[in-house]
Each structure stands twice: as structure tokens, then as C-alpha cells.
A tleap script that builds the chain and sets N, CA, C and O, in Angstrom:
source leaprc.protein.ff14SB
mol = sequence {
  NMET SER GLU GLN THR ALA ILE GLU GLN GLU
  ILE ALA GLN LEU ILE VAL ASP THR LEU ASN
  LEU GLU ASP ILE SER ALA ALA GLU ILE ALA
  PRO GLN GLU PRO LEU PHE GLY GLU GLY LEU
  GLY LEU ASP SER ILE ASP ALA LEU GLU LEU
  ALA LEU ALA ILE SER GLY LYS TYR GLY PHE
  GLN LEU LYS ALA GLU ASP GLU ASN ASN LYS
  ALA ILE PHE ALA THR LEU ARG SER LEU ALA
  SER HIE ILE GLU LYS ASN ARG CVAL
}
set mol.1.N position { -3.630 1.193 27.532 }
set mol.1.CA position { -2.967 1.230 26.222 }
set mol.1.C position { -3.872 0.555 25.205 }
set mol.1.O position { -4.354 -0.553 25.440 }
set mol.2.N position { -4.102 1.205 24.096 }
set mol.2.CA position { -4.968 0.615 23.081 }
set mol.2.C position { -4.212 -0.433 22.274 }
set mol.2.O position { -2.990 -0.381 22.133 }
set mol.3.N position { -4.966 -1.371 21.756 }
set mol.3.CA position { -4.392 -2.462 20.981 }
set mol.3.C position { -4.021 -1.991 19.577 }
set mol.3.O position { -4.634 -1.070 19.036 }
set mol.4.N position { -3.027 -2.622 19.006 }
set mol.4.CA position { -2.648 -2.328 17.622 }
set mol.4.C position { -3.640 -2.994 16.678 }
set mol.4.O position { -4.089 -4.114 16.922 }
set mol.5.N position { -3.975 -2.293 15.599 }
set mol.5.CA position { -4.771 -2.894 14.531 }
set mol.5.C position { -3.841 -3.770 13.697 }
set mol.5.O position { -2.629 -3.767 13.916 }
set mol.6.N position { -4.388 -4.512 12.756 }
set mol.6.CA position { -3.568 -5.390 11.914 }
set mol.6.C position { -2.521 -4.586 11.137 }
set mol.6.O position { -1.356 -4.981 11.078 }
set mol.7.N position { -2.927 -3.472 10.549 }
set mol.7.CA position { -1.971 -2.661 9.770 }
set mol.7.C position { -0.926 -2.056 10.706 }
set mol.7.O position { 0.242 -1.944 10.331 }
set mol.8.N position { -1.325 -1.666 11.910 }
set mol.8.CA position { -0.364 -1.117 12.870 }
set mol.8.C position { 0.654 -2.180 13.286 }
set mol.8.O position { 1.835 -1.877 13.449 }
set mol.9.N position { 0.202 -3.419 13.456 }
set mol.9.CA position { 1.122 -4.512 13.792 }
set mol.9.C position { 2.138 -4.702 12.670 }
set mol.9.O position { 3.331 -4.877 12.918 }
set mol.10.N position { 1.646 -4.664 11.433 }
set mol.10.CA position { 2.512 -4.848 10.257 }
set mol.10.C position { 3.559 -3.735 10.182 }
set mol.10.O position { 4.736 -4.000 9.938 }
set mol.11.N position { 3.132 -2.501 10.390 }
set mol.11.CA position { 4.046 -1.360 10.311 }
set mol.11.C position { 4.998 -1.336 11.499 }
set mol.11.O position { 6.165 -0.974 11.347 }
set mol.12.N position { 4.521 -1.713 12.673 }
set mol.12.CA position { 5.398 -1.789 13.852 }
set mol.12.C position { 6.514 -2.792 13.586 }
set mol.12.O position { 7.667 -2.542 13.938 }
set mol.13.N position { 6.186 -3.920 12.970 }
set mol.13.CA position { 7.206 -4.921 12.645 }
set mol.13.C position { 8.181 -4.364 11.613 }
set mol.13.O position { 9.385 -4.606 11.692 }
set mol.14.N position { 7.653 -3.618 10.645 }
set mol.14.CA position { 8.499 -2.981 9.627 }
set mol.14.C position { 9.472 -1.997 10.299 }
set mol.14.O position { 10.647 -1.942 9.936 }
set mol.15.N position { 8.990 -1.235 11.262 }
set mol.15.CA position { 9.838 -0.284 11.991 }
set mol.15.C position { 10.962 -1.032 12.718 }
set mol.15.O position { 12.133 -0.664 12.610 }
set mol.16.N position { 10.597 -2.074 13.451 }
set mol.16.CA position { 11.586 -2.843 14.220 }
set mol.16.C position { 12.619 -3.471 13.286 }
set mol.16.O position { 13.820 -3.412 13.547 }
set mol.17.N position { 12.139 -4.075 12.189 }
set mol.17.CA position { 13.044 -4.742 11.245 }
set mol.17.C position { 13.934 -3.748 10.503 }
set mol.17.O position { 15.142 -3.957 10.390 }
set mol.18.N position { 13.340 -2.674 10.000 }
set mol.18.CA position { 14.073 -1.694 9.207 }
set mol.18.C position { 15.151 -0.998 10.025 }
set mol.18.O position { 16.258 -0.766 9.539 }
set mol.19.N position { 14.823 -0.668 11.259 }
set mol.19.CA position { 15.735 0.110 12.090 }
set mol.19.C position { 16.552 -0.762 13.046 }
set mol.19.O position { 17.287 -0.255 13.893 }
set mol.20.N position { 16.412 -2.082 12.895 }
set mol.20.CA position { 17.153 -3.028 13.742 }
set mol.20.C position { 17.019 -2.697 15.227 }
set mol.20.O position { 18.006 -2.670 15.962 }
set mol.21.N position { 15.791 -2.450 15.652 }
set mol.21.CA position { 15.553 -2.139 17.059 }
set mol.21.C position { 15.651 -3.431 17.867 }
set mol.21.O position { 14.874 -4.363 17.659 }
set mol.22.N position { 16.595 -3.478 18.771 }
set mol.22.CA position { 16.829 -4.697 19.538 }
set mol.22.C position { 16.189 -4.659 20.918 }
set mol.22.O position { 15.980 -5.703 21.535 }
set mol.23.N position { 15.880 -3.471 21.400 }
set mol.23.CA position { 15.380 -3.341 22.769 }
set mol.23.C position { 13.858 -3.324 22.861 }
set mol.23.O position { 13.308 -3.217 23.957 }
set mol.24.N position { 13.177 -3.427 21.734 }
set mol.24.CA position { 11.723 -3.333 21.746 }
set mol.24.C position { 11.146 -4.278 20.692 }
set mol.24.O position { 11.724 -4.461 19.620 }
set mol.25.N position { 10.014 -4.863 21.010 }
set mol.25.CA position { 9.333 -5.715 20.031 }
set mol.25.C position { 8.240 -4.888 19.365 }
set mol.25.O position { 7.819 -3.857 19.891 }
set mol.26.N position { 7.791 -5.346 18.215 }
set mol.26.CA position { 6.742 -4.638 17.485 }
set mol.26.C position { 5.498 -4.469 18.353 }
set mol.26.O position { 4.846 -3.425 18.312 }
set mol.27.N position { 5.174 -5.481 19.129 }
set mol.27.CA position { 3.974 -5.439 19.976 }
set mol.27.C position { 4.067 -4.385 21.077 }
set mol.27.O position { 3.047 -3.949 21.611 }
set mol.28.N position { 5.282 -3.978 21.414 }
set mol.28.CA position { 5.479 -2.990 22.482 }
set mol.28.C position { 5.347 -1.544 21.999 }
set mol.28.O position { 5.351 -0.621 22.814 }
set mol.29.N position { 5.231 -1.336 20.699 }
set mol.29.CA position { 5.096 0.027 20.175 }
set mol.29.C position { 3.629 0.435 20.305 }
set mol.29.O position { 2.766 -0.054 19.576 }
set mol.30.N position { 3.369 1.330 21.237 }
set mol.30.CA position { 1.992 1.776 21.480 }
set mol.30.C position { 1.517 2.616 20.294 }
set mol.30.O position { 2.244 3.487 19.817 }
set mol.31.N position { 0.293 2.354 19.816 }
set mol.31.CA position { -0.211 3.051 18.627 }
set mol.31.C position { -0.212 4.571 18.733 }
set mol.31.O position { -0.053 5.260 17.725 }
set mol.32.N position { -0.391 5.105 19.950 }
set mol.32.CA position { -0.483 6.558 20.078 }
set mol.32.C position { 0.701 7.193 20.804 }
set mol.32.O position { 0.659 8.363 21.183 }
set mol.33.N position { 1.741 6.411 20.988 }
set mol.33.CA position { 2.966 6.944 21.595 }
set mol.33.C position { 3.809 7.612 20.504 }
set mol.33.O position { 3.883 7.098 19.388 }
set mol.34.N position { 4.442 8.742 20.807 }
set mol.34.CA position { 5.274 9.401 19.786 }
set mol.34.C position { 6.378 8.467 19.279 }
set mol.34.O position { 6.992 7.740 20.060 }
set mol.35.N position { 6.621 8.495 17.975 }
set mol.35.CA position { 7.701 7.693 17.405 }
set mol.35.C position { 9.047 8.384 17.578 }
set mol.35.O position { 10.088 7.728 17.622 }
set mol.36.N position { 9.023 9.715 17.677 }
set mol.36.CA position { 10.257 10.498 17.769 }
set mol.36.C position { 10.369 11.126 19.154 }
set mol.36.O position { 9.389 11.202 19.895 }
set mol.37.N position { 11.558 11.568 19.488 }
set mol.37.CA position { 11.765 12.256 20.758 }
set mol.37.C position { 11.565 11.336 21.942 }
set mol.37.O position { 12.154 10.256 22.005 }
set mol.38.N position { 10.736 11.758 22.881 }
set mol.38.CA position { 10.577 11.038 24.141 }
set mol.38.C position { 9.890 9.684 23.984 }
set mol.38.O position { 10.032 8.821 24.850 }
set mol.39.N position { 9.160 9.486 22.912 }
set mol.39.CA position { 8.468 8.215 22.718 }
set mol.39.C position { 9.440 7.105 22.383 }
set mol.39.O position { 10.211 6.664 23.236 }
set mol.40.N position { 9.402 6.658 21.147 }
set mol.40.CA position { 10.269 5.567 20.701 }
set mol.40.C position { 11.709 6.040 20.514 }
set mol.40.O position { 12.637 5.230 20.502 }
set mol.41.N position { 11.893 7.357 20.367 }
set mol.41.CA position { 13.238 7.912 20.296 }
set mol.41.C position { 13.865 7.880 18.909 }
set mol.41.O position { 15.089 7.918 18.785 }
set mol.42.N position { 13.048 7.812 17.870 }
set mol.42.CA position { 13.596 7.812 16.512 }
set mol.42.C position { 14.105 9.198 16.155 }
set mol.42.O position { 13.739 10.188 16.789 }
set mol.43.N position { 14.963 9.263 15.118 }
set mol.43.CA position { 15.482 10.552 14.659 }
set mol.43.C position { 15.265 10.702 13.152 }
set mol.43.O position { 14.636 9.850 12.524 }
set mol.44.N position { 15.782 11.776 12.582 }
set mol.44.CA position { 15.529 12.066 11.167 }
set mol.44.C position { 16.134 11.021 10.235 }
set mol.44.O position { 15.575 10.753 9.172 }
set mol.45.N position { 17.260 10.430 10.610 }
set mol.45.CA position { 17.862 9.362 9.801 }
set mol.45.C position { 16.930 8.146 9.788 }
set mol.45.O position { 16.723 7.511 8.754 }
set mol.46.N position { 16.376 7.841 10.965 }
set mol.46.CA position { 15.410 6.743 11.057 }
set mol.46.C position { 14.209 7.010 10.150 }
set mol.46.O position { 13.701 6.101 9.494 }
set mol.47.N position { 13.761 8.264 10.119 }
set mol.47.CA position { 12.612 8.617 9.290 }
set mol.47.C position { 12.919 8.366 7.814 }
set mol.47.O position { 12.065 7.871 7.079 }
set mol.48.N position { 14.131 8.706 7.380 }
set mol.48.CA position { 14.520 8.467 5.984 }
set mol.48.C position { 14.537 6.978 5.665 }
set mol.48.O position { 14.028 6.556 4.627 }
set mol.49.N position { 15.121 6.186 6.555 }
set mol.49.CA position { 15.171 4.736 6.336 }
set mol.49.C position { 13.762 4.149 6.301 }
set mol.49.O position { 13.455 3.280 5.485 }
set mol.50.N position { 12.926 4.634 7.191 }
set mol.50.CA position { 11.556 4.159 7.268 }
set mol.50.C position { 10.769 4.540 6.010 }
set mol.50.O position { 9.994 3.739 5.486 }
set mol.51.N position { 10.977 5.765 5.534 }
set mol.51.CA position { 10.299 6.212 4.316 }
set mol.51.C position { 10.668 5.323 3.134 }
set mol.51.O position { 9.807 4.987 2.321 }
set mol.52.N position { 11.941 4.937 3.029 }
set mol.52.CA position { 12.378 4.046 1.951 }
set mol.52.C position { 11.725 2.668 2.075 }
set mol.52.O position { 11.286 2.092 1.080 }
set mol.53.N position { 11.666 2.150 3.288 }
set mol.53.CA position { 11.059 0.840 3.517 }
set mol.53.C position { 9.570 0.870 3.196 }
set mol.53.O position { 9.045 -0.071 2.601 }
set mol.54.N position { 8.890 1.938 3.582 }
set mol.54.CA position { 7.455 2.079 3.312 }
set mol.54.C position { 7.222 2.179 1.816 }
set mol.54.O position { 6.293 1.571 1.282 }
set mol.55.N position { 8.065 2.945 1.141 }
set mol.55.CA position { 7.969 3.091 -0.306 }
set mol.55.C position { 8.090 1.732 -0.995 }
set mol.55.O position { 7.310 1.409 -1.891 }
set mol.56.N position { 9.077 0.940 -0.567 }
set mol.56.CA position { 9.293 -0.374 -1.163 }
set mol.56.C position { 8.158 -1.337 -0.893 }
set mol.56.O position { 7.774 -2.113 -1.769 }
set mol.57.N position { 7.620 -1.293 0.312 }
set mol.57.CA position { 6.582 -2.259 0.707 }
set mol.57.C position { 5.193 -1.857 0.236 }
set mol.57.O position { 4.411 -2.712 -0.181 }
set mol.58.N position { 4.875 -0.570 0.295 }
set mol.58.CA position { 3.505 -0.126 0.032 }
set mol.58.C position { 3.326 0.627 -1.282 }
set mol.58.O position { 2.205 0.996 -1.633 }
set mol.59.N position { 4.417 0.860 -2.012 }
set mol.59.CA position { 4.309 1.381 -3.365 }
set mol.59.C position { 3.979 2.845 -3.537 }
set mol.59.O position { 3.440 3.236 -4.572 }
set mol.60.N position { 4.291 3.668 -2.543 }
set mol.60.CA position { 4.132 5.117 -2.739 }
set mol.60.C position { 5.249 5.841 -2.014 }
set mol.60.O position { 5.813 5.329 -1.047 }
set mol.61.N position { 5.560 7.031 -2.488 }
set mol.61.CA position { 6.682 7.801 -1.952 }
set mol.61.C position { 6.239 8.710 -0.813 }
set mol.61.O position { 5.200 9.365 -0.898 }
set mol.62.N position { 7.025 8.744 0.241 }
set mol.62.CA position { 6.880 9.752 1.288 }
set mol.62.C position { 7.937 10.804 0.974 }
set mol.62.O position { 9.132 10.518 1.046 }
set mol.63.N position { 7.525 11.974 0.639 }
set mol.63.CA position { 8.452 13.036 0.235 }
set mol.63.C position { 9.067 13.733 1.442 }
set mol.63.O position { 8.365 14.094 2.387 }
set mol.64.N position { 10.376 13.919 1.402 }
set mol.64.CA position { 11.085 14.566 2.511 }
set mol.64.C position { 10.583 15.984 2.755 }
set mol.64.O position { 10.575 16.462 3.889 }
set mol.65.N position { 10.162 16.654 1.677 }
set mol.65.CA position { 9.749 18.048 1.826 }
set mol.65.C position { 8.270 18.207 2.162 }
set mol.65.O position { 7.783 19.334 2.261 }
set mol.66.N position { 7.544 17.102 2.339 }
set mol.66.CA position { 6.118 17.168 2.660 }
set mol.66.C position { 5.933 17.847 4.015 }
set mol.66.O position { 6.466 17.394 5.029 }
set mol.67.N position { 5.173 18.935 4.016 }
set mol.67.CA position { 4.981 19.688 5.253 }
set mol.67.C position { 4.161 18.910 6.290 }
set mol.67.O position { 4.115 19.290 7.460 }
set mol.68.N position { 3.520 17.830 5.862 }
set mol.68.CA position { 2.717 17.021 6.783 }
set mol.68.C position { 3.502 15.892 7.435 }
set mol.68.O position { 2.939 15.140 8.231 }
set mol.69.N position { 4.790 15.753 7.120 }
set mol.69.CA position { 5.575 14.631 7.641 }
set mol.69.C position { 5.560 14.538 9.161 }
set mol.69.O position { 5.489 13.444 9.721 }
set mol.70.N position { 5.627 15.678 9.820 }
set mol.70.CA position { 5.637 15.648 11.283 }
set mol.70.C position { 4.362 14.983 11.807 }
set mol.70.O position { 4.408 14.197 12.753 }
set mol.71.N position { 3.242 15.301 11.194 }
set mol.71.CA position { 1.965 14.702 11.601 }
set mol.71.C position { 1.885 13.241 11.154 }
set mol.71.O position { 1.405 12.385 11.898 }
set mol.72.N position { 2.354 12.960 9.940 }
set mol.72.CA position { 2.309 11.589 9.410 }
set mol.72.C position { 3.121 10.648 10.298 }
set mol.72.O position { 2.652 9.565 10.648 }
set mol.73.N position { 4.326 11.057 10.660 }
set mol.73.CA position { 5.234 10.219 11.451 }
set mol.73.C position { 5.075 10.409 12.963 }
set mol.73.O position { 5.889 9.898 13.733 }
set mol.74.N position { 4.056 11.125 13.393 }
set mol.74.CA position { 3.905 11.426 14.824 }
set mol.74.C position { 3.771 10.160 15.664 }
set mol.74.O position { 4.449 10.008 16.680 }
set mol.75.N position { 2.896 9.256 15.239 }
set mol.75.CA position { 2.644 8.028 15.996 }
set mol.75.C position { 2.491 6.858 15.030 }
set mol.75.O position { 2.341 7.050 13.823 }
set mol.76.N position { 2.529 5.670 15.563 }
set mol.76.CA position { 2.277 4.480 14.752 }
set mol.76.C position { 0.899 4.575 14.111 }
set mol.76.O position { 0.732 4.225 12.943 }
set mol.77.N position { -0.085 5.043 14.867 }
set mol.77.CA position { -1.455 5.141 14.360 }
set mol.77.C position { -1.547 6.130 13.198 }
set mol.77.O position { -2.201 5.837 12.197 }
set mol.78.N position { -0.906 7.292 13.310 }
set mol.78.CA position { -0.979 8.286 12.230 }
set mol.78.C position { -0.252 7.783 10.983 }
set mol.78.O position { -0.694 8.031 9.862 }
set mol.79.N position { 0.851 7.085 11.177 }
set mol.79.CA position { 1.596 6.519 10.050 }
set mol.79.C position { 0.768 5.436 9.364 }
set mol.79.O position { 0.702 5.388 8.135 }
set mol.80.N position { 0.143 4.575 10.147 }
set mol.80.CA position { -0.700 3.503 9.590 }
set mol.80.C position { -1.868 4.086 8.806 }
set mol.80.O position { -2.208 3.591 7.732 }
set mol.81.N position { -2.473 5.124 9.334 }
set mol.81.CA position { -3.601 5.775 8.666 }
set mol.81.C position { -3.167 6.349 7.318 }
set mol.81.O position { -3.872 6.204 6.319 }
set mol.82.N position { -2.018 6.991 7.295 }
set mol.82.CA position { -1.502 7.591 6.061 }
set mol.82.C position { -1.200 6.501 5.034 }
set mol.82.O position { -1.509 6.659 3.853 }
set mol.83.N position { -0.602 5.405 5.476 }
set mol.83.CA position { -0.276 4.310 4.565 }
set mol.83.C position { -1.546 3.684 3.991 }
set mol.83.O position { -1.607 3.381 2.800 }
set mol.84.N position { -2.558 3.490 4.836 }
set mol.84.CA position { -3.813 2.905 4.349 }
set mol.84.C position { -4.450 3.764 3.269 }
set mol.84.O position { -5.012 3.234 2.310 }
set mol.85.N position { -4.370 5.078 3.410 }
set mol.85.CA position { -4.975 5.989 2.439 }
set mol.85.C position { -4.207 6.037 1.128 }
set mol.85.O position { -4.796 6.303 0.080 }
set mol.86.N position { -2.893 5.784 1.166 }
set mol.86.CA position { -2.052 6.002 -0.006 }
set mol.86.C position { -1.454 4.756 -0.641 }
set mol.86.O position { -0.856 4.846 -1.713 }
set mol.87.N position { -1.598 3.607 -0.014 }
set mol.87.CA position { -0.959 2.403 -0.546 }
set mol.87.C position { -1.530 2.068 -1.899 }
set mol.87.O position { -2.692 2.349 -2.190 }
set mol.88.N position { -0.693 1.459 -2.727 }
set mol.88.CA position { -1.087 1.140 -4.097 }
set mol.88.C position { -1.682 -0.257 -4.136 }
set mol.88.O position { -2.082 -0.729 -5.200 }
savepdb mol mol.pdb
quit
């Protein structure tokens, strides 16, 4: 399992805090494990809550209709990469 980068650690903590995940710690979220479905098990409601939290913390909007959302939210690593490129 690869180690989380600093930004991945920050976002993993944001995921745990925002979604009130009680069964997993931020450090346990593998950077390349799927966030949805069989991986972390998040759903579309979680994605909306997460998008709002990211918007508030990093200063840019994740649009619900963005055709790249599936790729952006695929893993912690892909989400961190997208945030690094777009943060204000």
C-alpha cells in the first residue's frame, strides 16, 4: 500500500470529518483504493457533501454535472490531484 502524501492526508481527514466516518481513520484510506462502491463505500449523497466541504475549504466549485466527476472522485489520489490543480 502506498503512503499518503500531505495533501492526501488532509483530504482523507476532510472525508472522515465531513462524512462522520466512525469505522475508519483518515490514515486507513488507501490513496488508490476506490472511494465509491467496493472501496470506501461512499455514495452520491456523500459525493455532494464532500463537494460542498471541498468548495468551502479549497475555494473552488465541483460541479455536479461535470462529466469528469467519476474520474475526479475515483480515488483519494485522483481527488487530491484535482484539488491541487484547482485550489485558489
